[in-house]
N, C-alpha and C positions, 0 to 999 in steps of 0.2 A: 435508312435516313442518312443522307450524305453529310449533313452539317447540323450541329446543334442549333445554329441560328434559325433553321427552318422549324425548330420545335419549341420556340419560345412560348407559344400559347399552351403547350402541354404541361408546363411546370406546375401550374395551379392544380390541374387535375391529378397529377402524380402526388402532390402534397396532400390533397384530399384523400387519396387512396391510402396513404400512410396513416392519416388521422383516423380514417374509418377502420383500419386494421388495429389501431392502437387500443381502442376501447375494449373490444373482445379479448385481445391478448392480455392486457393488464388485468382484466377481470378474471381471466383463467388462471392466473398465477397462484391463487390460493388453493386450487384443487388439482391442477395438472401435474403430471410427472415432471420432475426436474430434468430428466433425460428420457426420451422415448426412443428406444432402440429400433422400434418398427418404422420410425420416420426417417432413419438414416438412408434408406433407399432413395429418398428424394434428393440427396446431395448430388447424385449423378446429374441432376438437372442444371447444376452450376457449370458443368464441364462442356466438353466438345471443342471444336475448332473456334478460333477467334472469328466472330461474325465479320463478313465482308460488308454486307449492306446494313446490317443492324436491325434490331427488333423495333426500335422506336422507344421513346421515353415511357409511355404507359405500359406496354407489354413487358419491358425490362424490369420496371419497378414492381409490377404485379407478380412476375416470376420470383423476384427476390423476396417479396412478402410471403408468398405461398410457401416457399421452401424454409425461410427463416423462422416464421411463426410456428412451424411444425417441427423442424429439425434442430432449431437452436436450443442450446442448454438454457433452462430457465433460471439462470444465475441471479436474475433480478427478483426471484421469488423467495418466499419465506422459509423454504426447506433446503436451501443450498447452504450447507455447513462446511463445504470443502474450502481449502486454502483459508484466506480471511477476506471475504468479499461481501461488501454491503450492496444494497440495491441503489436505485436512484430515487430520491424523494420526488414527489410531484413537482415541486418548484425547480429542482435541479434538472429533471427531465425536460421540462418546458424550456428552461434556459439553455440547455444543450442544443435543442432544436434552434433556438434563437441564435446561438453561436454559429451554427451552420448556415442559417439564413443570412446573417450579416457578413459572414466570411471575412472577418478581420484578420489582418496580419499583425499580430501583437509583438512584432519585432521591436518597435520603438514608438515614441510619441509621434515622430514624423510620419509613420505608416498608419497609426491608429491612436489618436489621443484618447478615444473612448476606451479601447482595450487597455491602454497603459494606466489610465485613471482607475478603471475597475480593478486591475491587478494591485495597484497601490492600496486601494481601500481593503481588498480582500486580505492581503498580507498583514495589514494592521489589525483587521478583525480576527484573523487566526491567532496572531500574537496575543491579543487580548483574551480570546476564548480560552487559551490554555494557560493564562496567567503569567506571561512573560512581561518584563518591564518595558516601558517605552524606550525606543532607540534601536530595538531589534529590527532587522529587515530581512530580505530574502528574495526568493524567486519561485514561481510556479514552474514545475517541470512535469515530465510525462509519467513518472513512476517513483516508487521508493528507491529503486536502484539509481535513477538519475538524481534523486534528492541526496542520496549518499555520495554520489559522484560530485555533485556541486559542493556539498559541505566539505568533503575530503579534498576537493580541489582547492578550496580556500585554506584548509589546513596545510596542504602542500606548499602553497604560496607563503604562508606564515613560517613554515619550517625552513624553506629556502632562505627567506629573509633573515632568520636567526643565524644561518650559516654564512651570511654575506653573499648569497647567490640569488639568481633570478631564474627559477626552474621554468617559469612561463616563457621567458624569452629564450633561454639557452638549453632547456631540457634537463634531464637528470644525470646525463653522462658526467663522470668525474666526481659526483657527490656520493657520500656514504649512503647506505640504505636507511630510509626513514624508519625509525622504530615505531611500530604500531602494536599496542597492547590491548588485549581484551579478555573477557571471560569466555567460558565455553558456549555462551548463548550467541556468539557473533553469527550473524546471518550471512548466507551466501551472497546476498545482494551487496553487502559491504565489501566482501572479498572481490566481487566482480567490479565494483567501483575502483578498488585499488588496482586491479588488473588493468582496467582501461586507462588509469592515470599513469601507468608505467611502473608502479611499485611491485607488482606481482600479487596474485591472489593469495599466495602463501606467505606474504610478508607479515601477517598477523601472528604475534606471539600470544598463545592462549594460556591463560592461568585459570585452571579449573580444579576444584577440590573434590569432585566426585564425577560419576559417570553421567549424571544429568547435565552437568556443565556449570554448576553454580560457581560463582567467582571466588577464587582464592586471592583475597585482598592482600594478605601478608606477602605472598609470593610476588604479586605485582609490585608492591611497595619496594621489595628487595631489588627487583629488576630496575626500577626507576632510580634507586640509589646507586646501582652499578653504573648507570649512564652518566652519573656525576654532572648533572646540569645540562647535558646534551638535549636538544629539543626532541620531544617525543609526542606521539598522538595516542590518546586513550579512546577506545570505543566502548561506550556504555550501551546497554541494551534495555530498552523500555518495552517489555512485552515479548517474552520468548514464545516461539510459535507453537510449541507442543503443549504447554500448560499455562501460558500467559504470565510467567514469572518475570521479575524485574531484577536487574543488577542494583546494588545499593548506590543509587546515583549521588546521594549526599556524600558518601564516603569517597566515591570516585572524584567528586569535585574537590574534596580536601586533598587528595593525592595530586590532582592536577595543579592546585594552588601551591602546594609545598614543593613540587618538583618543576614548576614552570612548564607544564605540559598543556597541550590543546585537548580539551574534552569534547568529543563528538558523541551525541546520543542518537542511536537508531531507534526512533519511536514510531515505526511504520503504522501500527494501530494503537500501541500502548500509550502514546502521547495523550489520547483522548480520555484516559483515566483521570486526568486533571479536571475534568468537567464536573465530577461529583465529589462531595465531601467524603463519601463512602470509600472512594478509591484514590483520592488525590494524594494520600500519603505515599503511594507507590512512586509518584513522580517528584517527591521532595528532593530539591537540589537541582532540578533541571534548569532552573533560571540561572544557575552558575556555569552552565555549559557554554562552550564557544560556538557550537553549531548543533542543529537538530534536523533530522530527516523524518518525514512523515508522509502518509498517503491518504489523501482525502477520499479516494474511492473505496476505502475500507470503512472505518466507523463513521465518517462524516456522510456517507451514503450519497455520493455524487458519481457521475459516470466515469469510466476508466480514462486513463491518461490525465490524472489530477494529483500528482505528487507535489510536495513542496519542501523547500529547504529554508530554514530560518537561521540567520547568522547574527551573532551578538554584535559584530563590527561589520555592518553591511558595506562599508567602504572597500572591503577586500574583494567583493564580487567583481567590480569593474576590472581591476588589475588581473584577477585570475581568469576572467572569461571574455574580456574585451577582445575584439579582433583587430589585426593590423589594418591601418587605414586604407580605405578606398575612397576616391573622391566623392562618390555619390552617397556614401554611408556616414551617418553621424557617429561620433565616438561616445564612449560611456559617459563623459562629463558634458557633452554638448546638450543644448536645450532640446534638441530633437531626439536625444538618445532614449534608451529604455531597457526593458528586461531581456531582450534578445542579446544584450551585451553583458548580462549578469548571470548567465547560466550556459549549459551546453548547447541549447538549441537557438538558432537564429530566427528563421521564419517559424512562427508558432501560432496556432489558433488561439482564439480568445477563451482559453480554458478557465479564466477567472469568472466567466458569467454564471455557470452552474453553481459555483461556490458562493458567489455574491448572492444569487437568488435564494439558495437554501438557508444561508445565514440570515438574510433579510426576512425570509418568510417565517422561520421558527425561532430564531434568536437563541440566546444563551439558555433560557429556561426550557425551550423545546428540546435542545440537544442534551441538556442535563437529564430531562425526563426519559429520553430514549436510552441513554447510557445506563441509567438506573433500572429501567425495565429489562435491559439485557443482563445486567448483573443479577437481577432476580431470576431470570430465566436460566442462567447458568447454575445458580444454586438449586433451582428446581430440578434441573437435569442431574446434578450431582446427587440429590436426594433419591431420585428414581434409580440411579445406578446403585447407590448404597443399599437400597431396600431389595434389590433383585438378587436372588441367590445364584444367578448365572452370569452376572456381570461383576467386574472388579475395577474400582477407581484406582488410578496409579499415582495421582498427584493432588495436591491442594488446588483450590479454584479461586485464585485471587482476583480474577477478572472475568472474561467472557468465553474462555476455552475450557472444556472438560475433557481430560485425558483418561481414557478407560479402555478396557478390553473385555471381550466375551470370555467367560470362564465357567462353562457348564460343569455341574457336578460330575465327578468321575473322570474328567479328561485329564490325563497326566500333564504335568508342567512342560515336559519336553515336546508336547504336541500343540501347545497353545499358540505359538507363533504361526504355525501353518494354518491353524483354524482361523486366526484373526486375519491372516492374509486372504483367506477364502471369503470371509465375511466382508472385508473391505472391497474385494473385487465384485462380490455379489451385490453390494449396495450400489455400486456404480452402474451395473448392468440392470438391476431391478428398476432404478430410477425414481421410485416414489420419494425418497430423500437422497441426499448426496453428501458423502463425506469419504475421505480417503484415509489410508493408514499412514502411520509414522513409526519410528522406533524411539521409545522413551526408556531410558535406563536399561537398555538392552532388551526390552520387551516390545513386540509388535503390538500396536494399539491404534485406536481411533482417537481423533482429536477435533470433534466438531467445534466450530467457532460461531458464536452467535453475535452477529453484527448487523443484520438486516432489519430495517425499520418495520418491515411487514411481519416479522416472526412473532408468533404467539405461543402460549403454553400448549395449545393443541398441536402445533407443529413439532414442538419438543417431545411431546408424548408420543406422537406418531413415529418420530425418529427412534425412540427407545423400543417401541413395539416392533418396528421393522428389523432392528438389529437383533433382537431376541428371536424373532421368527426365523431369520436367515441363519443365525447361529445354531438353532435347533434343527434346521433342515439338513 
């Protein structure tokens, strides 16, 4: 096929093919393997030389569906406990298809009034969902890393302003290093954001009081006092990835107030603890932060590339991320301006639509119910671990992650790390359930995260049974 114009009539049939494949695939998620090693041979069908003539729309889409539905990791399913990955709710999935159909460039109101208005509504709904006061703003971005980048970019603009400089216009050359302080829970994505901003990934001064990484608040306070009023940035962590623990955000807010520091909270998944009275105390003080980073594709259960940054003073976004003028482009304050000038990405798809649809469909009460169901499932998993004589829980379970290891009777302590590495590798190869290993307090462990709307008690029970089976084998 020499030209897509000749294939206009094929679009509807190709979309019907996707729809026809969707039903069986979604229905299979409850029972299929998360990863089927036998299907990886199909991946060779993606390769070969670049076609000269082309397959045509229908055959190309059919090949993609055949390979993808068999060899793709079923991360949308209920037994994917690796990383912290939610599925896509029915409303979010349909809206994501809608976003591709409408193909909006949500750069600015001039390019898509629809996309801009949807994003404005979504940001306000997200603010309200997690209990932040009116006046906060933000931007939708591709990931938690970009959310940290956006928030810390605003912090950098604030820091430069305090020094009488403009790092957006002039860069960092000639300025002192920006002090960045955090506890041991600081995530690599925050370091990567600092790296991309030019501060360096090792700019973070870590104040931890133990091998787990719990914050040493007194040591951080002493360091802030040493700075003697020089502007600094504090990174608080809402939801540590190994056990779901939180920094004391209220205490960090006090430190930031007393020392005139910027408080940024990395709440990639932990921010959503605010949805339930059972876990909201973990986020106490977050409303006193200056910026927050989070990821809707985690506990909000929308498709990937759905991070967001929330900023107490949203007026900082334009100066931090607006582009130098081009005659055909609107500026941040122009009537035709928009969110492409408030974050790292300029041309951007309408990623607001899946978030809008899922919040409109299920509302505050629906999401509270889902979060509380996951809290219950995490406690159920913890009880299963505690009752098993061949498993050992390594941490408390404040949220939705259970950190534990296999510990069969009679296995010496010195051999447990290797055993658990083998169990973790076997889990990923076996494919019935999916979770990887971590190191917690010096011990190799598993850290399944329960954030998928489809997950049930039966899925959690299967996970425990498979871990015990593989550890015994």
